[in-house]
C-alpha positions as CSV (number, residue, x, y, z in Angstrom):
1,X,61.2,159.5,115.0
2,X,60.8,159.2,111.3
3,X,64.5,158.9,110.7
4,X,64.8,156.2,113.4
5,X,62.0,154.2,111.9
6,X,63.6,154.5,108.5
7,X,67.0,153.3,109.8
8,X,65.3,150.3,111.4
9,X,63.6,149.1,108.3
10,X,66.7,149.6,106.2
11,X,68.8,147.3,108.3
12,X,69.9,144.1,106.5
13,X,68.1,141.0,107.8
14,X,68.5,137.3,107.3
15,X,65.2,135.7,106.1
16,X,63.4,132.9,107.9
17,X,61.4,129.8,107.1
18,X,58.0,130.2,108.6
19,X,56.1,126.9,109.1
20,X,52.4,126.6,109.5
21,X,51.1,123.2,110.4
22,X,47.7,122.0,111.4
23,X,45.3,119.0,111.1
24,X,43.2,119.1,108.0
25,X,40.3,121.5,108.5
26,X,41.9,123.6,111.2
27,X,42.4,126.6,108.8
28,X,46.1,126.4,107.9
29,X,45.5,127.0,104.2
30,X,43.2,129.9,104.8
31,X,45.7,131.6,107.2
32,X,48.5,130.9,104.7
33,X,46.6,132.7,101.9
34,X,45.8,135.6,104.1
35,X,49.4,136.0,105.1
36,X,50.7,135.8,101.5
37,X,48.1,138.4,100.4
38,X,48.9,140.8,103.3
39,X,52.7,140.5,103.4
40,X,54.8,141.2,100.3
41,X,58.0,140.1,102.2
42,X,57.1,136.4,102.5
43,X,56.5,134.0,99.7
44,X,55.3,130.4,99.5
45,X,58.0,127.7,99.3
46,X,57.5,125.8,96.0
47,X,57.8,122.0,96.5
48,X,59.1,119.4,94.1
49,X,56.6,116.6,93.4
50,X,56.1,113.5,91.5
51,X,52.4,114.2,91.3
52,X,51.1,115.0,87.8
53,X,49.9,118.6,87.3
54,X,46.3,119.4,87.9
55,X,44.4,121.7,85.4
56,X,45.7,125.2,85.7
57,X,48.8,124.3,87.7
58,X,52.1,125.8,86.3
59,X,55.5,124.2,86.7
60,X,57.7,126.4,88.9
61,X,54.8,128.4,90.3
62,X,52.6,125.8,92.1
63,X,55.1,123.0,92.1
64,X,58.2,121.7,90.4
65,X,56.9,118.7,88.6
66,X,59.4,115.8,88.1
67,X,59.4,112.1,87.4
68,X,60.4,109.4,89.9
69,X,63.9,109.1,88.5
70,X,64.6,112.8,88.9
71,X,63.2,112.8,92.4
72,X,65.4,109.8,93.3
73,X,68.4,111.8,92.0
74,X,67.6,114.8,94.1
75,X,67.3,112.6,97.2
76,X,70.6,110.9,96.5
77,X,72.3,114.3,96.1
78,X,70.8,115.5,99.4
79,X,69.1,118.4,97.6
80,X,66.0,118.4,99.9
81,X,65.5,120.0,103.2
82,X,62.7,117.5,103.7
83,X,60.6,115.1,101.7
84,X,57.7,112.7,102.2
85,X,55.3,110.4,100.5
86,X,51.7,111.5,100.7
87,X,48.8,109.6,99.1
88,X,51.1,107.8,96.7
89,X,53.2,110.8,95.5
90,X,56.4,112.3,96.8
91,X,56.9,115.9,97.8
92,X,60.1,117.6,98.7
93,X,61.5,121.1,99.7
94,X,64.5,122.0,97.5
95,X,67.5,123.5,99.3
96,X,69.6,125.6,96.9
97,X,67.5,128.6,95.9
98,X,66.0,128.9,99.4
99,X,69.4,129.1,101.2
100,X,70.5,131.8,98.7
101,X,67.4,133.8,99.2
102,X,67.5,133.6,103.0
103,X,70.9,135.4,102.9
104,X,69.2,138.2,101.0
105,X,66.4,138.6,103.6
106,X,63.7,136.7,101.8
107,X,61.1,134.9,104.0
108,X,59.5,131.7,103.0
109,X,56.2,130.2,104.1
110,X,55.9,126.4,104.5
111,X,52.6,124.6,104.5
112,X,53.9,121.2,105.8
113,X,53.0,118.5,108.3
114,X,54.8,117.4,111.5
115,X,57.2,115.0,109.8
116,X,58.3,117.7,107.3
117,X,58.7,120.2,110.1
118,X,61.0,117.9,112.0
119,X,63.2,117.2,109.0
120,X,63.4,120.9,108.1
121,X,64.2,121.9,111.7
122,X,67.0,119.2,112.0
123,X,68.7,120.6,108.8
124,X,68.4,124.3,109.5
125,X,67.1,125.1,113.0
126,X,68.4,128.7,113.1
127,X,66.2,129.8,110.3
128,X,63.0,127.9,111.2
129,X,60.0,129.2,113.1
130,X,57.3,126.6,113.8
131,X,53.7,127.5,114.3
132,X,50.9,124.9,114.9
133,X,47.3,125.8,114.4
134,X,44.7,124.0,116.5
135,X,40.9,123.9,116.1
136,X,38.8,125.2,119.0
137,X,37.4,121.6,119.5
138,X,37.3,118.2,117.8
139,X,33.6,118.6,117.2
140,X,34.2,121.9,115.3
141,X,37.0,120.3,113.3
142,X,34.7,117.5,112.2
143,X,32.0,120.0,111.4
144,X,34.4,121.9,109.2
145,X,35.5,118.8,107.4
146,X,31.9,117.7,106.8
147,X,30.8,121.1,105.6
148,X,33.0,120.7,102.6
149,X,30.5,118.1,101.3
150,X,33.1,116.7,98.9
151,X,34.4,113.7,100.8
152,X,32.8,110.3,101.4
153,X,32.2,109.2,105.0
154,X,35.3,106.9,105.0
155,X,37.5,109.8,103.9
156,X,36.2,112.0,106.6
157,X,36.8,109.3,109.2
158,X,40.3,108.8,107.9
159,X,41.0,112.5,108.1
160,X,39.7,112.7,111.6
161,X,42.0,109.8,112.7
162,X,45.0,111.5,111.0
163,X,44.0,114.8,112.6
164,X,44.2,113.3,116.1
165,X,47.6,111.9,115.3
166,X,48.9,115.3,114.1
167,X,47.5,117.1,117.1
168,X,49.5,114.9,119.4
169,X,52.7,116.6,118.1
170,X,51.6,120.1,119.1
171,X,54.4,120.4,121.7
172,X,57.1,120.1,119.0
173,X,56.3,123.6,117.8
174,X,57.6,127.1,118.9
175,X,54.1,128.6,118.9
176,X,50.6,127.2,119.1
177,X,47.5,129.2,118.0
178,X,43.9,128.2,118.5
179,X,41.9,129.1,115.4
180,X,38.5,130.2,116.7
181,X,38.0,132.6,113.9
182,X,40.2,133.3,110.8
183,X,40.8,137.0,111.4
184,X,41.8,136.6,115.0
185,X,44.1,133.6,114.2
186,X,45.7,135.5,111.3
187,X,46.4,138.5,113.6
188,X,48.2,136.3,116.1
189,X,50.2,134.5,113.3
190,X,51.3,137.8,111.8
191,X,52.4,139.1,115.3
192,X,54.6,136.0,115.6
193,X,56.1,136.6,112.2
194,X,56.9,140.3,112.9
195,X,58.4,139.5,116.3
196,X,60.6,136.7,114.8
197,X,61.9,139.1,112.1
198,X,63.0,141.5,114.9
199,X,65.2,138.9,116.7
200,X,68.7,140.3,117.2
201,X,70.4,137.3,115.5
202,X,68.4,137.7,112.3
203,X,69.2,141.4,112.0
204,X,72.6,141.1,110.3
205,X,72.8,144.8,109.8
206,X,72.7,145.6,113.5
207,X,76.5,145.1,114.0
208,X,77.7,147.8,111.5
209,X,74.8,150.1,112.6
210,X,75.7,149.9,116.3
211,X,79.4,150.3,115.5
212,X,78.6,153.5,113.7
213,X,76.5,154.7,116.7
214,X,79.4,154.1,119.0
215,X,82.1,155.6,116.8
């Protein structure tokens, strides 16, 4: 049994792009951090942005910080999987290094909204796994947003309105998980990731392995 398990884990595998989306307050960021801490084989996709760095943010680690002219150049050269404007700044997912790393079996985690998910899926559907996280209720979502105690009433109302719009796109995802509690939600998300890694078409090392078995 030990030899069989070792052979399985040694097989070459193509990486995947694992998308987590949710309305603000539904727990996407918490689940993302839990996944990155628990799983060394997945890393966060680093976006390009025109937003200025915040204190403590490092270029190339948290974001690739560029000016508007450089962002325009990347758009014109089709160097983004997806890009969008959010609260006055533009954010995009660069193609080059991600495609190369996928071939080597590296998985990437994406924390993006529905529009970004659609763009990414249209450009590279075979490598994309889409997971949408729902709150247990609208009342609970509003409670979570208000518990932050950092936003004015108008901001909370705007976030709730946007949340309802985002929830309406739940059926555009491969998997939907209700986040009643973070540990339970995380366990389900990790099960999805592990199952997707085992899909036959992603295990590129299966063909030579099976040929050897049959020879």
